[in-house]
C-alpha positions as CSV (number, residue, x, y, z in Angstrom):
1,M,-70.2,-32.1,4.1
2,I,-69.3,-36.1,3.5
3,S,-65.5,-37.0,3.6
4,I,-63.9,-38.8,0.8
5,A,-63.1,-41.5,3.1
6,R,-66.8,-42.2,4.3
7,C,-67.8,-41.7,0.3
8,L,-65.5,-44.6,-0.4
9,G,-66.6,-46.7,2.7
10,L,-70.1,-46.4,1.7
11,V,-69.3,-47.6,-2.3
12,T,-67.3,-50.1,-1.0
13,V,-70.7,-51.6,1.2
14,V,-73.2,-51.1,-1.6
15,A,-70.8,-52.9,-4.1
16,L,-70.5,-55.7,-1.5
17,L,-74.1,-56.1,-1.3
18,L,-74.4,-55.7,-4.7
19,G,-71.7,-58.4,-5.9
20,M,-72.0,-60.8,-2.8
21,P,-75.2,-62.7,-4.4
22,A,-73.6,-63.4,-7.6
23,V,-70.6,-64.7,-5.9
24,V,-72.3,-67.3,-4.0
25,G,-74.9,-68.2,-6.8
26,A,-77.9,-66.1,-5.5
27,E,-80.2,-63.5,-6.9
28,F,-80.2,-60.2,-5.8
29,G,-83.6,-60.4,-5.1
30,S,-82.9,-63.0,-2.1
31,L,-81.6,-60.0,0.0
32,L,-84.9,-57.9,-0.7
33,D,-87.7,-58.5,1.6
34,I,-89.7,-55.3,2.3
35,P,-91.8,-56.6,5.3
36,T,-88.4,-57.5,7.2
37,F,-87.3,-54.0,6.2
38,V,-90.5,-52.3,7.5
39,F,-90.4,-54.4,10.4
40,I,-86.8,-53.3,11.3
41,G,-87.5,-49.6,10.5
42,L,-90.6,-49.4,12.3
43,G,-89.5,-51.0,15.4
44,T,-86.5,-48.6,15.4
45,L,-88.7,-45.8,15.4
46,A,-91.0,-47.0,17.8
47,I,-87.8,-47.6,20.4
48,V,-86.9,-44.0,19.6
49,L,-90.4,-42.7,20.0
50,I,-90.9,-44.7,23.6
51,G,-87.0,-43.7,24.8
52,S,-86.4,-40.5,24.2
53,E,-88.6,-37.1,25.3
54,P,-90.9,-35.3,23.0
55,S,-88.9,-32.2,23.8
56,G,-85.7,-33.3,22.5
57,W,-87.4,-34.1,18.9
58,G,-87.4,-30.5,17.8
59,G,-83.6,-30.0,19.2
60,T,-82.9,-33.0,16.4
61,C,-84.8,-31.4,13.8
62,R,-82.8,-28.1,14.4
63,V,-79.8,-29.9,14.1
64,L,-80.3,-31.9,11.4
65,F,-82.2,-29.6,9.0
66,Y,-80.9,-25.9,10.2
67,S,-78.4,-24.1,10.5
68,Q,-75.4,-24.3,13.1
69,A,-76.7,-21.1,14.8
70,A,-80.3,-22.4,15.5
71,A,-79.1,-25.4,17.1
72,G,-77.4,-25.0,21.2
73,E,-75.4,-27.4,22.8
74,S,-78.4,-29.3,24.4
75,D,-79.9,-29.7,20.8
76,Y,-76.6,-31.6,19.9
77,H,-76.7,-33.8,23.0
78,L,-80.0,-34.7,22.7
79,A,-79.6,-35.6,18.7
80,A,-76.8,-37.2,19.4
81,S,-78.4,-39.3,22.4
82,Q,-81.2,-40.0,20.0
83,F,-79.3,-41.5,17.4
84,R,-77.5,-43.7,19.3
85,L,-80.7,-45.1,21.1
86,A,-82.0,-45.5,17.3
87,S,-78.4,-47.4,16.9
88,R,-79.1,-49.8,19.6
89,G,-83.0,-50.2,18.7
90,A,-82.4,-51.3,15.2
91,I,-80.0,-54.3,16.5
92,A,-82.6,-54.9,19.3
93,C,-85.5,-55.3,16.6
94,S,-83.0,-57.5,14.6
95,V,-82.6,-59.7,17.6
96,L,-86.6,-59.9,18.3
97,Y,-87.2,-60.7,14.4
98,F,-84.6,-63.4,14.5
99,L,-86.4,-64.9,17.3
100,L,-89.6,-64.9,15.8
101,E,-88.7,-66.2,12.4
102,A,-86.6,-68.7,14.5
103,M,-89.7,-69.9,16.6
104,A,-91.5,-70.1,12.9
105,I,-89.2,-72.5,11.7
106,L,-89.5,-74.4,14.8
107,S,-93.4,-74.8,14.9
108,D,-93.3,-76.2,11.3
109,M,-90.6,-78.5,10.7
110,S,-93.0,-81.2,8.8
111,D,-92.4,-79.4,5.4
112,P,-88.4,-79.4,4.2
113,A,-89.7,-77.1,1.6
114,K,-90.4,-74.1,3.9
115,I,-87.8,-74.4,5.8
116,G,-85.4,-72.3,3.1
117,P,-87.4,-69.3,2.9
118,I,-88.0,-68.7,6.6
119,I,-84.3,-69.4,7.2
120,R,-83.6,-66.3,4.8
121,L,-86.0,-64.5,6.1
122,C,-84.7,-65.2,9.6
123,L,-81.2,-63.9,8.4
124,L,-82.5,-60.7,6.8
125,G,-83.4,-59.3,9.9
126,P,-80.2,-59.2,11.5
127,L,-78.6,-57.8,8.1
128,Y,-80.9,-55.2,7.7
129,G,-80.7,-54.4,11.5
130,L,-76.9,-54.3,11.9
131,A,-76.6,-52.3,8.4
132,L,-79.2,-49.9,9.5
133,S,-77.4,-49.4,13.1
134,E,-73.9,-49.4,11.8
135,L,-74.1,-48.0,8.1
136,L,-76.5,-45.2,9.0
137,L,-77.7,-44.4,12.6
138,H,-74.4,-44.5,14.7
139,P,-72.2,-42.6,12.2
140,M,-75.1,-40.2,12.3
141,A,-74.5,-40.0,16.1
142,V,-70.9,-39.7,15.4
143,A,-71.4,-36.8,13.2
144,I,-73.4,-34.7,15.3
145,E,-70.9,-35.1,17.9
146,T,-67.9,-34.3,15.6
147,K,-70.3,-31.1,14.3
148,W,-70.9,-30.1,17.6
149,K,-67.3,-30.2,18.7
150,R,-65.9,-28.1,15.8
151,T,-69.0,-25.5,16.4
152,K,-67.8,-25.3,19.6
153,A,-64.3,-25.2,18.7
154,L,-64.9,-22.0,16.4
């Protein structure tokens, strides 16, 4: 169950993301770029698939989708470690995306009109990576560990 503090935190983040473009005089669409989001999301998934054992994926599914009785201690540890790996992977993908876009800027400095949109994309990657890591994946790892501690205490 989601706590009131967590709900308020999520509402605040969404309000900031929705309101910030208006404060700086930009359009909301300037924060959206589907290819960047896909790059960060699929890169994060690839890191999890490469960095974790397939035998642990079933345990993660048991922790996330089934009752507490269905999941064992090792399932909780594997699920939390996979979410922590995904959290680090999202940040790594965002840094990689930033560097790739920075190289695109440096490769074509002849047309100043192209530099602005590329810089926007360059900065969206880290924004998406940090948001995915710190607003979804890391809190999920902490929630799984907390759930296991509560289950163990009962």
